[in-house]
C-alpha positions in Angstrom: 0.0 0.0 -0.1 2.8 2.2 1.0 4.4 1.7 -2.5 1.1 2.7 -4.3 0.7 5.7 -2.3 4.3 6.7 -3.0 3.8 6.1 -7.0 0.6 8.1 -7.0 2.8 10.9 -5.2 5.5 10.8 -7.6 3.0 10.8 -10.4 1.4 14.0 -9.2 4.6 15.7 -8.5 5.6 14.9 -12.0 2.5 16.2 -13.4 2.9 19.4 -11.3 6.4 19.7 -12.6 5.3 19.6 -16.4 2.3 22.0 -15.6 5.0 24.5 -14.6 7.1 23.9 -17.4 4.7 24.3 -20.2 5.6 27.6 -22.3 2.6 29.9 -22.4 1.0 30.5 -25.8 1.9 34.4 -25.2 5.5 33.7 -25.0 5.3 31.2 -28.3 3.5 34.0 -29.9 6.2 36.6 -29.0 8.8 34.1 -30.2 7.3 34.2 -33.9 6.6 38.1 -33.8 10.2 38.8 -33.0 11.4 36.3 -35.6 12.2 37.8 -39.1 14.9 35.5 -40.8 16.2 32.1 -39.8 17.7 29.1 -41.4 18.4 25.5 -40.3 19.4 22.1 -41.7 16.6 19.5 -41.2 15.5 15.9 -41.4 12.3 15.1 -42.9 10.4 11.9 -42.0 8.0 11.0 -44.4 4.6 9.2 -44.3 6.0 6.3 -46.2 8.8 5.7 -43.7 11.5 7.3 -45.9 13.6 10.2 -44.8 14.9 13.4 -46.4 17.5 16.0 -45.5 17.9 19.6 -46.7 18.0 23.3 -45.6 15.0 25.4 -44.7 14.9 29.2 -44.9 12.5 31.4 -43.1 11.6 35.0 -43.8 8.7 36.3 -41.7 6.1 37.1 -42.7 4.8 34.9 -45.3 8.0 33.4 -46.8 9.8 29.9 -46.6 11.8 27.8 -48.7 12.8 24.0 -48.5 15.7 22.8 -50.3 16.3 19.1 -50.4 19.7 17.6 -50.5 20.7 15.0 -53.4 19.4 12.9 -54.8 16.1 14.6 -53.9 15.4 17.4 -56.3 12.0 18.9 -54.9 11.9 22.5 -54.1 9.1 24.0 -52.0 8.9 27.7 -51.7 6.0 29.7 -49.9 5.6 33.3 -51.0 3.4 36.0 -52.5 0.2 34.2 -50.7 1.2 30.7 -52.3 2.9 27.5 -51.7 4.8 26.0 -54.8 6.0 22.5 -55.1 8.7 21.8 -57.9 9.6 18.5 -58.7 11.8 18.2 -61.9 11.5 14.6 -62.0 7.7 14.8 -62.6 8.0 16.8 -65.9 4.8 18.3 -64.7 4.0 22.1 -63.9 4.6 23.0 -60.4 1.8 22.4 -58.0 0.5 25.4 -56.4 -1.7 25.9 -53.1 -2.9 29.1 -51.5 -0.6 29.4 -48.2 -3.8 30.0 -46.1 -4.9 26.6 -46.9 -1.8 25.0 -45.2 -0.6 24.6 -41.6 2.4 26.6 -42.7 0.4 29.7 -42.7 0.3 29.6 -38.9 4.2 29.9 -38.8 4.2 32.7 -41.5 1.3 34.9 -40.4 2.4 38.4 -39.8 0.7 38.8 -36.4 0.8 35.7 -34.4 -1.5 35.6 -31.4 -1.8 32.0 -30.4 -3.5 32.7 -27.1 -6.5 34.7 -28.7 -6.9 32.7 -31.7 -9.4 29.9 -32.4 -6.7 27.9 -34.4 -5.1 26.2 -31.2 -6.9 22.8 -30.4 -4.2 21.5 -28.0 -1.3 22.9 -25.8 0.6 20.5 -23.6 3.9 19.5 -22.4 5.3 16.0 -23.1 8.2 16.3 -20.4 10.7 17.7 -23.0 9.0 20.2 -25.3 5.7 22.3 -25.3 3.5 21.0 -28.1 1.1 23.3 -29.7 -1.6 21.8 -32.1 -3.2 24.1 -34.4 -5.6 24.0 -37.5 -8.0 26.4 -39.2 -11.1 26.1 -37.3 -13.3 26.9 -40.2 -11.4 24.4 -42.6 -10.5 21.4 -40.6 -10.0 19.3 -43.7 -7.0 21.5 -44.5 -5.2 19.6 -42.1 -3.4 20.5 -38.8 0.3 21.0 -37.4 1.8 20.3 -34.2 4.7 22.7 -33.3 7.3 21.6 -30.7 9.4 24.1 -28.8 12.1 24.0 -26.1 12.7 26.6 -23.7 15.5 28.8 -22.3 15.6 30.1 -24.8 12.2 29.4 -26.7 13.0 27.6 -29.8 11.1 26.0 -32.4 12.7 22.4 -32.9 10.2 20.3 -34.8 6.8 20.1 -36.3 4.6 17.5 -37.8 2.0 18.3 -40.5 -1.2 16.1 -40.7 -2.6 16.5 -44.2 -6.6 16.1 -44.7 -6.3 12.5 -45.8 -4.6 11.4 -42.7 -1.0 11.3 -43.9 1.6 13.0 -41.8 5.3 14.5 -42.2 7.5 15.3 -39.5 10.4 18.0 -39.7 13.3 17.9 -37.1 15.6 21.1 -37.2 19.0 20.9 -36.3 18.8 24.4 -34.5 17.7 27.6 -36.2 20.2 30.4 -36.8 18.3 33.4 -36.6 18.8 37.1 -37.7 21.2 36.5 -40.6 20.7 38.1 -44.0 18.5 36.2 -46.5 17.8 37.5 -50.1 14.0 37.9 -50.9 15.0 36.1 -54.3 15.3 32.9 -52.3 11.5 33.1 -52.1 10.7 33.8 -55.7 8.1 31.3 -57.1 10.1 30.7 -60.2 12.1 27.4 -60.4 15.8 27.8 -59.2 15.3 31.4 -58.3 17.8 32.7 -55.8 19.5 29.3 -55.4 22.8 31.0 -55.1 21.6 34.0 -53.8 21.5 33.8 -49.9 
């Protein structure tokens, strides 16, 4: 009986500790609103079990670029309100989606207010990171995103995108380098634009 009481006490203590360590939504919103440029290498875990690596560039508000390492040739660019997916191997025109219809719009919004937004559907601490789950409340079929943050300092480390058909793609960042110069040409929605202009 004493062991049961001790186990319950430890569990409650751990829960209390986790509650204290969760990052407030206001702190996460401030983090994004104070972020202009950033870049990081990343590892992407795809729904089919494969992995990809590359570099992501962020220029808030509204712009993002994913460059994949060989042998991958896909290029994903968010800019001018659209997300373009270029795949030279397909011999097809680029796929285009309105940015507002993708979970990336949450990262790239001009003014982020997660505390006052209807888009946040879950906010929790897993023992290591704070996780914010968000989706468009009016269009849940567009999918959702789990954003994962460490603290001291606050930093985005991972995200998982769930598409409308149940697939998921996870991206793990190697560490965002913030505040550097990035050319806006990197985010031009033309194939290869800005590839050598950082």
